[in-house]
C-alpha positions as CSV (number, residue, x, y, z in Angstrom):
1,X,100.7,81.5,90.9
2,X,101.5,78.1,91.9
3,X,98.0,76.6,92.0
4,X,97.0,73.5,94.2
5,X,92.8,73.4,94.0
6,X,91.1,72.7,90.5
7,X,88.6,75.0,92.0
8,X,88.0,78.2,89.7
9,X,87.6,81.4,92.0
10,X,85.3,84.7,90.5
11,X,87.3,87.9,91.4
12,X,85.0,90.7,92.6
13,X,85.3,94.0,90.9
14,X,88.8,94.5,89.1
15,X,90.8,94.5,91.9
16,X,92.7,91.3,91.5
17,X,93.7,92.3,87.6
18,X,94.7,95.5,88.8
19,X,96.7,94.7,91.7
20,X,98.7,91.5,89.7
21,X,99.5,93.8,86.9
22,X,101.0,96.0,89.3
23,X,103.3,93.3,91.6
24,X,103.1,90.9,88.6
25,X,106.9,90.1,89.5
26,X,106.5,90.5,93.4
27,X,104.3,86.9,93.3
28,X,105.5,84.4,96.0
29,X,108.5,83.2,97.5
30,X,109.0,83.6,101.1
31,X,107.7,83.2,104.5
32,X,108.0,85.4,107.6
33,X,106.5,84.9,111.0
34,X,106.8,87.3,114.0
35,X,104.9,88.0,117.3
36,X,104.7,91.3,119.4
37,X,104.4,89.0,122.1
38,X,107.2,86.7,121.7
39,X,110.1,86.1,124.0
40,X,113.3,88.9,122.4
41,X,116.6,87.2,121.0
42,X,119.5,88.7,120.5
43,X,120.3,89.3,116.7
44,X,122.5,87.2,114.7
45,X,123.5,90.4,112.6
46,X,125.4,92.7,114.3
47,X,123.9,96.3,114.4
48,X,126.1,97.9,111.8
49,X,125.4,95.2,109.3
50,X,123.5,95.6,106.0
51,X,121.7,94.2,103.5
52,X,124.6,95.1,101.3
53,X,122.9,95.6,98.0
54,X,123.4,98.5,96.0
55,X,121.4,101.7,96.2
56,X,118.5,102.5,93.2
57,X,120.0,104.7,90.5
58,X,117.7,108.0,89.2
59,X,116.1,105.7,86.4
60,X,113.7,104.0,89.4
61,X,113.4,107.6,91.3
62,X,112.4,108.9,88.2
63,X,109.9,106.5,86.4
64,X,108.0,106.2,90.3
65,X,109.2,108.4,93.0
66,X,108.3,107.1,96.7
67,X,105.4,109.5,96.7
68,X,104.0,108.2,93.7
69,X,104.6,104.6,94.8
70,X,103.2,105.0,98.1
71,X,99.6,106.6,96.7
72,X,99.5,103.8,93.7
73,X,99.7,101.3,96.6
74,X,97.1,102.9,98.4
75,X,94.5,103.0,95.7
76,X,95.1,98.7,94.9
77,X,94.6,98.6,98.5
78,X,91.6,100.4,98.7
79,X,89.8,97.5,95.9
80,X,91.3,95.1,97.0
81,X,89.4,96.0,101.4
82,X,86.1,96.3,99.3
83,X,86.8,92.6,97.9
84,X,85.3,90.0,99.0
85,X,88.3,88.0,99.3
86,X,89.9,90.2,101.3
87,X,90.2,88.8,105.1
88,X,89.2,91.8,107.0
89,X,89.6,89.7,110.6
90,X,91.3,91.6,113.4
91,X,93.5,88.7,115.3
92,X,94.9,87.6,111.3
93,X,95.5,91.0,110.9
94,X,97.3,91.8,114.1
95,X,99.1,88.9,114.0
96,X,100.5,89.7,110.6
97,X,101.6,92.7,111.4
98,X,103.0,92.1,114.4
99,X,105.0,89.4,112.5
100,X,106.0,91.4,109.8
101,X,107.2,94.4,111.2
102,X,109.3,92.4,113.5
103,X,111.1,91.5,110.6
104,X,111.4,94.9,109.3
105,X,112.5,96.6,112.5
106,X,115.1,93.8,113.4
107,X,117.2,93.7,109.9
108,X,119.0,97.4,109.5
109,X,118.4,98.4,106.2
110,X,114.7,96.7,105.9
111,X,112.7,99.9,104.9
112,X,114.8,100.6,101.8
113,X,116.0,104.1,100.9
114,X,112.0,105.2,100.9
115,X,112.0,104.5,104.4
116,X,108.4,102.2,103.1
117,X,105.8,101.9,105.6
118,X,104.5,98.2,105.7
119,X,101.5,97.0,106.1
120,X,101.0,93.1,106.0
121,X,97.3,91.4,104.9
122,X,95.7,88.8,104.4
123,X,93.3,87.2,101.2
124,X,91.0,84.3,100.6
125,X,92.5,82.5,98.2
126,X,93.6,78.3,97.8
127,X,96.6,79.0,95.8
128,X,100.3,79.2,97.9
129,X,101.1,82.7,97.1
130,X,102.2,86.2,98.8
131,X,102.6,89.3,96.6
132,X,104.0,92.4,97.1
133,X,102.0,96.0,96.4
134,X,103.7,99.2,95.3
135,X,104.7,101.4,98.5
136,X,104.8,98.3,101.1
137,X,101.6,96.5,101.0
138,X,102.2,93.2,101.7
139,X,99.9,90.1,100.8
140,X,99.6,86.5,102.3
141,X,97.3,84.5,100.4
142,X,95.0,81.8,103.7
143,X,96.7,79.0,101.9
144,X,100.1,79.9,102.5
145,X,99.4,80.8,106.1
146,X,97.9,77.2,106.9
147,X,100.4,75.4,104.8
148,X,103.4,76.5,106.5
149,X,104.6,74.5,108.6
150,X,106.3,76.8,111.3
151,X,107.2,80.1,111.9
152,X,110.5,80.4,109.9
153,X,108.4,79.0,106.5
154,X,106.3,81.7,106.8
155,X,109.2,84.3,107.6
156,X,110.7,83.2,104.7
157,X,108.0,84.4,102.5
158,X,107.5,87.3,104.5
159,X,111.0,88.5,103.9
160,X,111.4,87.9,100.7
161,X,108.2,90.2,99.6
162,X,110.1,92.8,101.9
163,X,112.9,92.3,99.7
164,X,111.0,93.4,96.8
165,X,110.0,96.4,98.5
166,X,113.3,97.5,99.9
167,X,114.5,97.0,96.6
168,X,112.0,98.8,95.2
169,X,111.5,96.0,92.3
170,X,108.5,97.4,90.9
171,X,110.1,101.0,90.6
172,X,113.0,99.3,89.0
173,X,110.7,97.0,86.8
174,X,108.4,100.4,85.2
175,X,112.3,101.8,84.2
176,X,113.4,98.9,82.3
177,X,110.2,98.6,80.3
178,X,110.4,102.2,79.3
179,X,113.7,101.7,77.9
180,X,112.9,98.5,76.6
181,X,110.2,100.3,74.9
182,X,112.6,101.5,72.0
183,X,113.7,98.0,70.8
184,X,110.7,97.0,69.0
185,X,110.5,100.3,67.5
186,X,114.1,100.3,66.5
187,X,113.6,96.5,65.0
188,X,110.7,98.1,62.9
189,X,112.7,100.5,61.5
190,X,115.4,98.3,60.4
191,X,112.6,95.9,59.2
192,X,111.6,98.7,57.1
193,X,115.1,99.4,55.5
194,X,116.3,95.4,55.0
195,X,112.7,95.5,53.5
196,X,113.5,98.4,51.2
197,X,117.3,97.4,50.3
198,X,115.4,94.1,48.7
199,X,116.2,91.8,51.8
200,X,112.4,90.4,51.1
201,X,109.5,90.4,53.5
202,X,110.8,87.2,55.5
203,X,114.2,89.0,56.1
204,X,112.2,91.9,57.3
205,X,109.8,90.0,59.6
206,X,112.5,88.2,61.2
207,X,114.3,91.6,62.4
208,X,111.1,92.8,63.6
209,X,110.5,89.4,65.3
210,X,113.9,89.5,66.5
211,X,113.8,93.1,68.1
212,X,110.6,92.3,70.1
213,X,111.9,88.9,71.0
214,X,114.8,90.7,72.7
215,X,112.9,93.0,74.7
216,X,110.6,90.5,75.9
217,X,113.8,88.1,77.0
218,X,115.2,91.7,78.6
219,X,112.2,91.8,80.9
220,X,112.4,87.9,81.9
221,X,116.0,88.6,82.5
222,X,115.1,91.5,84.9
223,X,112.4,89.7,86.4
224,X,114.4,86.4,87.3
225,X,116.7,88.7,88.8
226,X,114.3,90.4,91.0
227,X,113.3,86.8,92.6
228,X,117.0,85.8,93.2
229,X,117.7,89.9,94.6
230,X,114.3,89.4,97.1
231,X,115.7,86.0,97.8
232,X,118.4,87.2,99.0
233,X,117.4,90.4,100.9
234,X,115.0,87.8,102.2
235,X,117.5,85.2,103.7
236,X,119.6,88.1,105.5
237,X,116.1,89.3,107.0
238,X,115.0,86.4,108.4
239,X,118.5,84.9,109.8
240,X,118.4,88.9,111.3
241,X,115.2,88.2,113.4
242,X,116.0,84.8,114.3
243,X,114.1,82.5,112.4
244,X,115.9,79.2,111.0
245,X,116.9,80.1,107.3
246,X,116.2,76.4,106.4
247,X,112.8,77.5,106.5
248,X,112.9,79.0,103.2
249,X,114.8,76.0,101.9
250,X,111.7,73.4,103.3
251,X,109.0,76.1,102.0
252,X,110.8,76.0,98.3
253,X,110.9,72.1,98.1
254,X,106.9,72.3,99.1
255,X,106.7,74.9,96.0
256,X,108.6,72.8,94.1
257,X,106.7,69.1,94.8
258,X,103.4,71.1,93.4
259,X,104.4,72.4,90.4
260,X,105.4,69.4,89.7
261,X,101.6,68.0,89.3
262,X,101.6,70.6,86.7
263,X,104.9,70.7,84.7
264,X,107.2,74.0,85.0
265,X,108.2,76.3,82.3
266,X,111.6,75.9,81.0
267,X,113.9,78.6,82.7
268,X,114.3,80.7,79.3
269,X,110.9,81.1,79.8
270,X,110.5,81.6,83.3
271,X,110.2,85.1,84.9
272,X,111.0,83.4,87.8
273,X,113.8,80.9,88.8
274,X,113.2,77.4,88.5
275,X,113.0,76.5,92.1
276,X,115.7,74.0,92.2
277,X,118.0,76.9,91.5
278,X,116.6,79.0,94.1
279,X,116.6,75.7,96.7
280,X,120.4,75.1,95.3
281,X,121.4,79.5,95.7
282,X,119.8,79.2,99.3
283,X,121.3,75.8,100.6
284,X,124.8,77.5,99.2
285,X,124.1,80.9,101.5
286,X,123.5,78.7,104.5
287,X,126.2,76.3,104.2
288,X,128.4,79.8,104.0
289,X,127.0,81.4,107.2
290,X,127.7,81.1,110.3
291,X,125.8,79.1,112.3
292,X,123.1,81.2,114.8
293,X,123.9,80.9,118.4
294,X,119.7,81.2,119.4
295,X,116.9,80.5,117.3
296,X,113.4,81.6,117.6
297,X,111.0,79.2,118.6
298,X,107.3,79.1,117.5
299,X,104.5,80.9,119.0
300,X,101.4,79.9,120.1
301,X,99.6,82.6,118.0
302,X,101.0,81.4,115.0
303,X,99.2,78.1,115.3
304,X,95.8,79.9,116.4
305,X,96.1,82.3,113.4
306,X,96.5,79.4,111.0
307,X,93.5,77.5,112.7
308,X,91.4,80.9,112.2
309,X,92.1,81.4,108.5
310,X,91.4,77.7,108.0
311,X,88.1,78.5,109.1
312,X,87.1,81.4,107.3
313,X,89.2,80.1,103.9
314,X,86.5,77.9,102.9
315,X,82.7,78.7,104.8
316,X,81.2,76.3,102.7
317,X,79.5,72.8,104.0
318,X,82.3,71.3,103.1
319,X,85.4,73.6,103.5
320,X,84.0,73.3,107.0
321,X,84.1,69.5,107.4
322,X,87.7,69.5,106.4
323,X,88.2,71.7,108.9
324,X,86.9,69.7,111.6
325,X,88.2,66.7,110.2
326,X,92.2,68.7,110.4
327,X,91.3,70.2,114.1
328,X,90.6,66.4,115.4
329,X,93.5,65.2,114.1
330,X,95.4,68.1,115.1
331,X,94.1,67.5,118.9
332,X,95.4,63.8,118.2
333,X,98.8,65.0,118.3
334,X,101.6,64.8,120.7
335,X,102.5,68.8,120.1
336,X,100.5,70.6,122.8
337,X,100.8,73.5,120.3
338,X,99.1,71.8,117.8
339,X,96.6,70.0,120.1
340,X,95.7,73.4,121.2
341,X,95.2,75.2,118.1
342,X,92.9,72.3,117.1
343,X,90.9,73.1,120.3
344,X,90.9,77.0,119.3
345,X,89.9,75.9,115.3
346,X,86.8,74.1,116.8
347,X,85.8,76.8,118.9
348,X,85.8,79.1,116.4
349,X,84.3,77.0,114.1
350,X,81.3,76.2,116.2
351,X,81.0,80.0,116.9
352,X,80.7,80.4,112.9
353,X,78.0,77.6,112.7
354,X,75.8,79.7,115.4
355,X,76.8,76.6,118.1
356,X,77.5,79.2,120.9
357,X,77.4,76.4,124.2
358,X,80.0,74.0,121.8
359,X,82.4,77.1,120.6
360,X,82.8,78.2,124.8
361,X,83.6,74.4,125.9
362,X,86.2,73.9,122.9
363,X,87.8,77.7,123.7
364,X,87.8,76.6,127.3
365,X,89.7,73.4,126.9
366,X,92.3,75.1,124.5
367,X,92.9,77.7,127.5
368,X,92.9,75.0,129.8
369,X,95.6,72.9,127.8
370,X,97.9,76.3,128.1
371,X,98.3,76.2,132.0
372,X,101.4,74.6,133.3
373,X,100.8,70.8,134.5
374,X,102.7,69.5,137.2
375,X,106.1,67.8,136.3
376,X,105.4,69.0,132.4
377,X,107.8,70.9,131.2
378,X,107.0,74.1,128.9
379,X,109.5,73.8,126.2
380,X,106.9,73.8,123.8
381,X,105.4,76.9,125.4
382,X,107.7,79.9,125.1
383,X,106.8,83.5,124.6
384,X,103.3,84.4,124.2
385,X,100.7,82.2,125.9
386,X,97.6,82.9,123.7
387,X,95.7,84.7,126.1
388,X,95.1,88.1,124.1
389,X,93.5,85.7,121.2
390,X,91.9,83.5,123.7
391,X,90.2,86.1,125.3
392,X,88.8,88.0,121.8
393,X,87.2,84.7,121.1
394,X,85.9,84.6,124.4
395,X,84.4,87.9,123.8
396,X,83.2,87.2,120.6
397,X,81.4,84.2,121.9
398,X,79.7,86.0,124.4
399,X,78.7,89.0,122.0
400,X,77.1,86.6,119.5
401,X,73.7,87.2,118.8
402,X,71.6,84.5,121.3
403,X,73.4,85.4,124.1
404,X,71.5,86.5,127.5
405,X,71.9,90.0,128.7
406,X,74.4,89.0,131.3
407,X,76.6,87.9,129.1
408,X,77.0,91.3,127.5
409,X,78.1,92.7,130.8
410,X,80.1,90.1,131.3
411,X,82.1,90.8,127.5
412,X,82.7,94.3,128.2
413,X,84.5,93.4,131.8
414,X,87.1,91.0,130.1
415,X,87.3,93.7,127.1
416,X,88.8,96.4,129.3
417,X,90.6,94.0,131.8
418,X,92.1,92.8,128.3
419,X,92.7,96.2,127.2
420,X,94.3,97.1,130.3
421,X,97.2,94.0,129.9
422,X,97.4,94.9,126.3
423,X,97.4,98.5,125.7
424,X,98.8,98.0,122.0
425,X,96.6,95.4,120.7
426,X,94.2,97.6,117.8
427,X,91.7,94.1,118.0
428,X,91.1,94.1,121.3
429,X,90.6,97.9,121.5
430,X,88.0,97.7,119.3
431,X,86.3,95.1,120.8
432,X,86.2,97.2,123.9
433,X,84.3,100.0,122.3
434,X,82.0,97.6,120.2
435,X,81.3,96.0,124.3
436,X,80.7,99.7,125.5
437,X,78.4,100.3,122.3
438,X,76.5,97.1,122.9
439,X,75.8,97.4,126.4
440,X,74.9,100.9,126.0
441,X,77.8,102.9,127.7
442,X,77.1,105.6,124.6
443,X,79.0,108.4,126.7
444,X,81.9,106.7,128.0
445,X,82.3,104.7,124.5
446,X,83.0,108.3,122.6
447,X,85.1,109.3,124.9
448,X,87.1,106.3,124.6
449,X,86.8,106.2,120.9
450,X,87.9,110.0,120.7
451,X,91.1,109.2,122.7
452,X,91.7,106.1,120.5
453,X,91.2,108.1,117.5
454,X,93.7,111.0,118.8
455,X,96.5,108.3,118.9
456,X,95.4,106.0,115.4
457,X,94.6,108.5,113.3
458,X,94.4,106.1,110.3
459,X,91.8,104.0,111.4
460,X,88.6,103.9,109.6
461,X,86.9,101.5,111.8
462,X,87.4,103.7,115.0
463,X,85.7,106.1,113.1
464,X,83.1,103.9,111.9
465,X,82.8,102.9,115.7
466,X,82.5,106.8,116.6
467,X,80.0,107.2,114.0
468,X,77.9,104.5,115.2
469,X,78.1,105.6,118.7
470,X,77.0,109.1,117.9
471,X,74.1,107.7,115.6
472,X,72.7,105.6,118.8
473,X,72.8,109.1,120.5
474,X,71.1,111.3,118.8
475,X,74.1,113.1,117.4
476,X,73.1,113.2,113.4
477,X,75.8,115.6,112.2
478,X,78.6,114.5,114.0
479,X,77.5,111.1,112.5
480,X,78.2,112.0,109.0
481,X,81.4,113.7,110.2
482,X,83.1,110.5,111.6
483,X,81.9,108.8,108.5
484,X,83.4,111.4,106.3
485,X,86.4,111.0,107.6
486,X,86.2,107.0,107.5
487,X,85.6,107.4,103.7
488,X,88.4,109.7,103.1
489,X,90.6,107.0,105.2
490,X,89.3,104.3,102.5
491,X,90.2,106.4,99.4
492,X,86.3,107.2,99.1
493,X,87.0,111.7,98.7
494,X,83.6,111.8,96.7
495,X,81.2,110.0,99.5
496,X,83.2,111.7,102.1
497,X,81.9,115.2,100.6
498,X,78.7,113.3,100.0
499,X,78.6,112.7,104.4
500,X,79.6,116.4,104.5
501,X,76.6,117.1,102.8
502,X,74.6,115.5,105.2
503,X,76.2,116.4,108.3
504,X,75.1,120.6,107.0
505,X,71.4,119.2,106.2
506,X,71.1,117.4,109.6
507,X,68.7,119.2,112.5
508,X,71.4,119.3,115.0
509,X,74.3,120.6,113.0
510,X,75.7,123.9,114.9
511,X,77.5,127.1,113.8
512,X,80.7,125.4,114.9
513,X,80.1,122.4,113.4
514,X,79.1,124.2,110.1
515,X,82.6,126.0,109.5
516,X,84.1,122.8,110.2
517,X,82.3,121.4,107.5
518,X,83.1,123.8,105.0
519,X,87.0,123.9,105.7
520,X,86.5,120.4,105.1
521,X,84.8,120.1,102.5
522,X,87.1,122.6,100.4
523,X,90.0,120.8,101.4
524,X,88.5,117.4,100.1
525,X,87.2,119.5,96.9
526,X,91.0,120.6,97.0
527,X,92.0,116.9,97.0
528,X,89.8,116.0,94.4
529,X,91.0,118.1,91.8
530,X,95.1,117.3,92.9
531,X,94.3,113.6,92.3
532,X,92.7,114.3,88.9
533,X,95.3,116.0,87.9
534,X,97.8,113.6,88.8
535,X,96.9,111.3,86.9
536,X,96.3,113.3,84.0
537,X,100.2,113.8,84.3
538,X,101.1,111.0,84.8
539,X,98.9,108.6,82.4
540,X,95.9,106.1,82.8
541,X,98.0,102.9,82.6
542,X,100.2,104.1,85.6
543,X,97.7,104.2,88.4
544,X,94.8,102.1,89.6
545,X,91.9,102.9,88.1
546,X,90.4,105.5,90.0
547,X,86.6,104.6,88.5
548,X,86.2,102.2,90.8
549,X,86.6,104.4,93.6
550,X,84.0,107.3,92.0
551,X,81.4,104.1,92.4
552,X,82.3,103.1,95.9
553,X,79.6,103.8,96.9
554,X,76.8,103.5,94.3
555,X,75.5,100.9,97.5
556,X,75.2,101.5,100.8
557,X,77.0,104.1,102.8
558,X,76.4,104.1,106.0
559,X,78.1,100.3,106.7
560,X,80.0,100.2,109.8
561,X,82.3,97.9,109.3
562,X,84.1,99.2,105.7
563,X,88.1,99.5,105.2
564,X,91.1,98.8,108.0
565,X,94.1,100.7,108.9
566,X,96.5,101.0,112.0
567,X,99.1,103.5,112.7
568,X,99.4,107.4,113.5
569,X,99.6,110.4,110.9
570,X,99.7,114.0,111.0
571,X,96.3,116.3,111.2
572,X,94.4,116.4,108.3
573,X,94.3,120.4,108.0
574,X,93.7,123.8,109.6
575,X,91.4,126.5,110.2
576,X,90.6,129.3,112.4
577,X,87.9,129.6,114.8
578,X,86.6,132.3,117.1
579,X,87.9,132.3,120.7
580,X,90.9,130.0,119.8
581,X,94.1,131.2,120.6
582,X,95.7,128.1,118.5
583,X,94.3,126.8,115.1
584,X,91.9,124.0,115.1
585,X,93.4,120.8,113.5
586,X,90.9,119.1,111.0
587,X,92.9,115.6,112.1
588,X,92.1,115.6,115.4
589,X,89.1,114.4,117.1
590,X,88.4,116.8,119.4
591,X,86.2,118.6,116.3
592,X,83.6,115.9,116.9
593,X,83.0,117.1,120.6
594,X,80.3,119.8,121.1
595,X,80.9,122.7,122.8
């Protein structure tokens, strides 16, 4: 990691220590960006092109199977989501995942032999960095988002981290460590033999230290090779997605400039190749590669997300003053996208400070700056017009505490229209549900959320909103059942069992509910046993510390906004009920409905 600030940050829980141990060789180095609403471009690589790197051998599979690798990543992610520096901001998460998945889906073979299911997220940190966790979880530091000047620079970082995942560098690192563990032991035996043969204590010590040094050097060599390999994969990935590969060189040079302030270790002591070496390698590849026919331009969403990240990174008064100065400087520039992002940032900053009138005024100016002007070419406004993010912030402002009741009704109308216009936006869908709950449209909200849960079964926030709706309706048993599913998705199985016990004791619980609760509780108890046995089999040092998960709910358990997820999955289990012709899937949200 490369520090850019003298500030020292305190990390909560033990999450960062565990995740950095698991991802130590996968730390920063490349950037990537994509927007689902950006105009499609013709891929630079042909459909039959591939990454062209070798498939991993049986050593990596044996030491860390794809299933175990994913579970390890999920355990670490559960800790990260509970960390105060996890940026649980819907617009940022949605942008990063749209952007990252554009990279993954454009380049053939990017998912690797494990067919990794990627998830991209952001953490609040003043260091220019990114890291990959086992199983396809990729993090971007907020400072990296802020300093990236264009989408190509961001694409180079994400592509680099995608390369770590697709080549399974963590699995390969564990396999290498397993092999190298015998070297110090062999050196110790040789040292004993040397001492016995009369070689003296100094000779014996030299043999032993030589063996340890060889093991360390082999690990350093592997890490450097992994970084070079990730650079090569990242280069091909961002090129296939239509981004300017010179963005990787530009970002490396920025890292190099930062490193000069603190000094750089010699190549033989560094686990990463020297930045200068990596720059030379990428420049050579750019010269050798065919010239691209078309490059993907920056979207306005990229600049708006950077503005949000700048406000959220440092919420102290000095941090907000610095953000305001930056936005004012942006508005003075000639670039329309920078001007718009500056206005959007001022609006978001005013909202965080509770100045709703000022926030609405700046947002209106930002939206107005994106409207076509007579006689002005729209070359700076390709792809998205930012309307999804503008609408999201508009709804946030209208739903803020202190707004008159008529603003809430207007927010609900805007949210409904936005959901119809952008049906795949998870952020807008959850905002629409929140407006219905706030407006007292509880039956409408419950039906909408049940439909959403049916489509997106791994999204804890939907279950939290559903629980909130049931609580407002006085359906206590269903409230606890919904919260149980949310806790399951965030890795808090003991807390989920507690919620089921609360549901069983609720006054409004029905026979139907009791049957579902009993079946689900048996399933979760078996899951707990399997997890404990799995950890025992693989060794405690191989997994994230499970004790943190067991202690998750030492505090309040009914927090509505906990965790984040996206995607679809199969049902969680089956059971039979009287009168049903087919088994009831516990993962199906229909079980939340009273019969």
